[in-house]
N, C-alpha and C positions, 0 to 999 in steps of 0.2 A: 787338661781333662776335657773329655767330650761333654757336650751339653746333652742332658737327658731330654726325653720327650716332654717332661714336665717343665724343665727350664725353658725349652723352646716355646712351649705353649704360653708360659707366663710372659715371656718377652713379647710374643705375638699379641697377647692380650693387652699389655701395657702400651704397645705401639698403636693398637687400634683405639684404645681409650684416648690417647693423645690426639690421634687423627680426628676422632669424634668431637673432642673438645674444640679443636680448631674449626671444624666444620660448623659446629653450633655457634661459635663466636663470630665467624666471618660471614656465614651465609644464612643460617636459620634464624638467629636472633634478630638481624635486621628485618627479615621477612615478618617475624612476629610483631616487631615494632610498627611496621607499616600497616599490618592488620589492625593493631590496636589504635592506630591513628584514624581509622575510618570513623567519620563523624566529628573529627577534630581538625586534623591536618591532612586531609585526603589529597593525593596528587591531582593536579589539574590536567585536563586534556590539553594536548599540544595546540589544537586549533579550536576556535569557536566559530561555527558556521552561522552566519546571519543572512536573513532575506531582506531585500530592500522594500519592505512594506507588508501590510497585513492583507494577504490574499487567501481567501478561504477555498476549500476543496469543493468542487461540483461533482455530483454523483447521480447515477440512475441505476436502480436495482435490476431493471430488465424484465420485470413481470408486468407486461402491458395488457390493458383491457381497453374498452371503448373510450374511456376518459383519461387515458394516460397510464403511466407507470404506477405501481402500488405506492411507491414514494420515490422522490427525486428532488433535485434542486441544490441550493447551497447548504451543505451539511457540515460546515466547519465546527459547529457546536453540537452536533449529533453525537451519541444518542441520548435520550432521557435517562438511560441506564448507565451512562458514564457520570459518576457523581463523586465529588464536585469537580467543576472545571476552573474555579477561581476562588482565591482566598485573599482577604485583606490582612496586612501585617501592620498593626498599630505602632510597633517599635520603630519602623522606618517610614510609616505613613505611605505605604505603597500597596497597590493591588496587583497580584500576580495571577495570570490566567493562561490556560492551555487551550489549544484548538487544533483542528486538522487543517493544515495549510498546504499551499503548493507554490510553484515557482513563477507562474505567469497566467495571463488571462485565458490562454488556450491550452493550459496544461492540466492533466488529470494524473497527478503524481503526488502521492500523499507524503507530507512531512509532518511529523509530530512536533508542534511548535509551542514555545512559551514566550510570553511578553510580560511587560510590567508597566504600570501606570503610576507616575509620581504625583500624588495629590497636591503637594506643595508647589511644584513647578508646572503642573498641568501639562505634562509631557509623557509620551510613551517612548520606550526604547525600541530599537530595531528588534524584531522577533528572532529568537534563537532556535535552531534546529536541535531538538533533543535526540530524536531518532529519525533517520531516513528509512522509509518503508520499502525502499529498493524496488520500485516499480509497482507496488500495490496501490490501487486507486480507491480502495474501499474504506469509507470512514467508520466502519465498525471497528477499525484499528486505531481510532482516535485515542488520545491520552486523557487521564484524569490527574488530579493534583491534590497533594496534602502538604502540610507544613508542621514540623515538629516543634518542641519547646525551645530548641536552640535557634530556630529560624531557617533550618535547612529545608529546601524544597524537594519534595518527592514526587516524581512523575511516574505514573503507572501507565505504561503503554499497552493498550489492549492487543491481544492476539485474536485469532478467529478460529475457534474450535481447536482441533489438533493439527490443523494444516499449517498454521502460523503461530509461533509462540508469542507470548507477551513478555514484557520486560519491566523491571523496576529500576529507576534511575534516581540518584541523589545529587543535589547540587554540590559543587566543590566548595562553595562558601555559603554561609548563612545569608539569606535575603539577597541572593545574587543569581542571575540567570547566565552568568559568564562561565559556562562549562559544567558538565554533568558526568557522573561516573556510574557505569552499569553495575548493579548489585546482583540481580538475578535474571534468569530466563526460565520461563515456565508456561504451562498451559493455563491461560487466564483470559477470559473475555468479560466485557462490561465491568471494569474495575471500579469499586466503590470504597476507597480507603477512608477510614475514620481515625483521626488521631485523638486519643484521650490523654489529656495532660497528666503526667506522672505515671502513666501505665504503658503507653505505647500505641501501636497500630492494631486496629481490628479491621480486617479487610474482607468485604463481601464481594463475591464474584461468581461467574458462571463457568461451568465446564460442560462440554458436549459429550456427556457420558450416557445419554440415552433419553431424550435427545438434548434437552437443555435442563440442567439441574443446578441447584443453588448450593454454594459452598462458602466457607469462611476460613480464615487463618488469622493468627495473631503474632505479634512480635514486639518485644520491649524496645529494640533499637533499630528496627528496619533491616538489620543484617541477617540475623538468625530468625527463621520463621518456623512455626509449628507445622505439622502435617495438615493437609487440606482435610476439612471435615464437612461432610454433606449436611445441608440443612433441609432440603426438600427435594423429593422425587416422587410425586403422587401418581399412582397408576390404579385404574380400576381393574377388576378381574378380567383377564383377556387382553388388556392393553399390552402392546409391545414396548411402547415408549412413554416417557413422562415429559413434562415441559413446564417451565415457569420463567417469568420475568419479574424482577424485584425493583422497587424504588425505595431508597432508604433515606433516613435522616438521623441527626444526632442532637440530643439535648443534654448537655453536660456528660455524665457517665452513661446515659441511656442511648443505646443504638437501636433503632426500630426500622422495620421495613414492612411495606405492603407488597403483596405479590398476587399475580393471577395464575391461571392454570391453562395449559394447552392440552386438550383432550387427545390422548394417544400421541402426544408430541406435535399436534397440528397447530402451528403458530397462528394460522389464519382463523382459528376458532377460539383464540384466547378469551377467557371468561372468568367469572367469579372474582372475589376479592378476599384475600387472607391477610393475617397480621401476626407478626412475631416481634418480640423485643428482648433485649438483654440489658441488665444493669450491672453485671459482674464480669465484664470483659469476655463474654462468650462462654463462661462456665456453665450457665443455665440459660435456657430460652423459655419465655413464658407468654401467656396471653396478656391482654391489657390489664386484667385484674390480678396478675401475679401468679397464676397457676402454671406450674412447670409443665412443659410438653417435651417429651423425649424427641430428639432429632436423630435421623432425618424423618420428616413427615412423609408418610406414604399413603395415608388414607384420605380420600376425597372429602370425607365428612369430619375431618379433624376439628377439635375445638378452636383452631386458628381461623376457621372459616367465618367471615363476617357477612358476606352477601353472596347468595347463590343466583347466578344469572344464566347458567348453562341451559336449564329447562326453558328459559325465555328466549333462547337463541340470541342473546345479547353479547356482543364483543366488548371487552373492557381494556383500555389503554391507560395505565397509571402514569401520571406526568410528574408529580412532585410530592414531597412530604414536608410538613412543617409542624410546629407545636404552639399551643396557646401559652399564656403566661404561667400556667401551672404544669406545663410539660405534657399536656394531653395532645395526642397526635391528630393530625389532619392530613387526609390524602386528597390531592387534586387529580381528577381522572376524567377521561373522555369515553363515552359509551355510545353504542349504536348497533345497527345490523350490517353485516357484511364486511369483508375486508377490501373489496375493490372500490376505488373512488367513483363518484358520479351520482346523478340524481336517483338512480334505481335503488340505492341504499340509503338515501335521505341524508338529512343533516345529523350531526353528532351532538350529543348533550355534554356540556361541560358541567361538572358537579364536584362537590366536596363530600367526603365522608369524615365525620368529626366525632370524637369521643368527648362528651361533655362532662365526664367524671362519673357518670352513672350508666349511660347508654350511648349507642352510636346514632348519630343524626345524618340524614341525607338531605342536601339542598342543591338545587340546580342554579347555575350561574347564567349561562347563555348557550348558544349553539355555534357551530362552525361546520365547514363542508368537508373536512378530511380527518381520517383517524390519526394521522401523524402530525396534525397541528399541535404544537408543543409550547407550553409557557411555564411560568413559575409562580409560586404562592409565597407571599410575604406577610408576616405578622408583626405589627408595630402597636403593641398594647391592644386597644379596642378596635384598631383599624386593621382590617385584613385586605390585602391587595392581590389581585391576579393580573399579571401582565402576559398577554398571549395574542397570537395572530387570529383573532376571532372575526375579523372582517374579510369576507371572501373575495378579495381582489388584490392585485390585478389579474392573476392567472387562476380563474375560478376552477374548482374541483381539483386543483393541485395542492400539494403540501404547502402550508403557510398562507400568508395574506398580509394585510395591514395590521400593525400592532396596536392593541387597545388596552387601556387600563380600566379595570373593574374594582370597585371598592364595596366593602361591607362594614357596617359599624354595629351589627347585632350578631356577631359570631357566625357569620355565614348564612344566616336565614334569608336575607334579601341582599341583592347586589344591584349596583348602579354603575353604568358606564360613565366614567368621569373625564376621560381624556383619550383622544386618538393620537398616538405617538408618531405614526407615519401616515402619509397620504400621497396620492398621485405617484406612487413608486413604480419604477420600471420593472421591478422584480419582487416576487413574494419574499416576505421576511419569515423566519421560522427558528425554532429551538431557542427561545428566550431562557437564559440560564442565570440563576441568582449567584451572588458572591457570598461565600461564607463570611459572616461578620461584616457584611458589606457596608461601605461608607460612601455617601454621595461625593462626587457625581457618578462614580463607577459602581453602581448598585446591582446592575445586571447587564448581560451582553448577549449578542446573537449575530447571525449572519443572514444575508439575503442570497437569492438565486432564482433563476427561472426554472420551474419544474417541467416545463414543456420542451425546452431545448437547452443545449449547453450554453452557459453564460459565465461571465465573471461573477465572483461572489465577494462582496465586501462585508466588513464587520463593523458593528455599532455597539455603543453602550449607552445606558440611560440612568437617570437619577430617580429618586423616590417621588419626585413631582411630575415625572413624565417628560423631562427635557432629554434630548437625544444628541449624541455626538457620533461622528463617523471616524473610525480609525483610519490613518493614512494608508492608502493603497500603494502609493509609491513613496519611498524615503531616500533622500540622498545623504542626509546627516545621521548621526547616531541617535538623535532624539528628534521628535516632532510634536507639534501641538495638534490634538484632535480638532476637527472642524465641527462646530455646533450647527445642527440642522435646524432649518426654519420650520 
């Protein structure tokens, strides 16, 4: 008897079902298992590339005036908008830190690096290359760092606008720098990841959508992310462009950031100070007193505005964010006239803007000679500390200087210089960056470099008392002991 078309179709259907079952068991199911293993048993990279010492990247922007470039020098811990760069892990008593590195004293070839300091052994490991920037020499592409509840290290490699993508990487093992796995590639500049225990990642970043606008995204596991949502893009009537830079901090479930405004997108006129916060993982954004503000912000006179400096022709460069014992935010910032370095624009004021629970207070700390001098703010009970390059040598009018510690015991109202951390240095020091949950002696770290001409760039770390160690520039063994500076 001949088979009918129905019989043939049924046999064909059964044959295909059997084929699909085999395909699922042999190929698809193992792939799904591998996907499920992300975060638990992720495959390690075949090779781990290490560099024989801590060599920072040197960079010059190329926007010169009478007193040098707008900014230049050793920029391994640049920018202030890459937050954070370092995290202390109490379970293993180690501090992990990322920076922009290179391969040698005469090289301008950016490598996104990670290192670790073992507090018990007082040693650092050879730094590991998380991502080779493939010829890019621009430290705008430097990485940021976060750590999740399981101890996995997440490196957020910055891109640059839409011309160079950013990347998210996750360590192959908890508390280990031996190998990383790429998770995403995307448009992402100035990454500021915040890990909120039990909830996941809230990531603040910038996109060059006209010209620099602020965004955020969230993820429970670091693998699957929400769509990018715009936070701010302020324009006046007639403006073609908007522009902002944000500096953020975290206090428990609260993620807060201060940001400035670039009139019609002009970064050299950055001015004003605004503030936003969220306590519900980005579902709502509010003022300091909890009043919800719809995002994105587009109005120059939004309730998020704290200080108006545009009419005073004052530039504002926000450097760091911290909180008092009650979770009230504090912004460390530098302000002054003009974007070009040199005496024609005068010294810059270092100040804090602090919410005391009822109102915002402004208090001046000191001065320095460059808009891009950058330091960190620490709060230890009643003692507030600023560590920053506020002494204008050895390369005057260039970015950075000698590192100084300032202290306040009256919640920022008055400040006293308590210690000079570096002196008689051959190169300016700059971009002092604090460690999340930092523990002595690796409480903050930074890099040096000559802003006037290409130089080597070395990295250093310090403790809360102001003692300083230099990270080894050359390493033969897998670990080395940092050298304490006199």
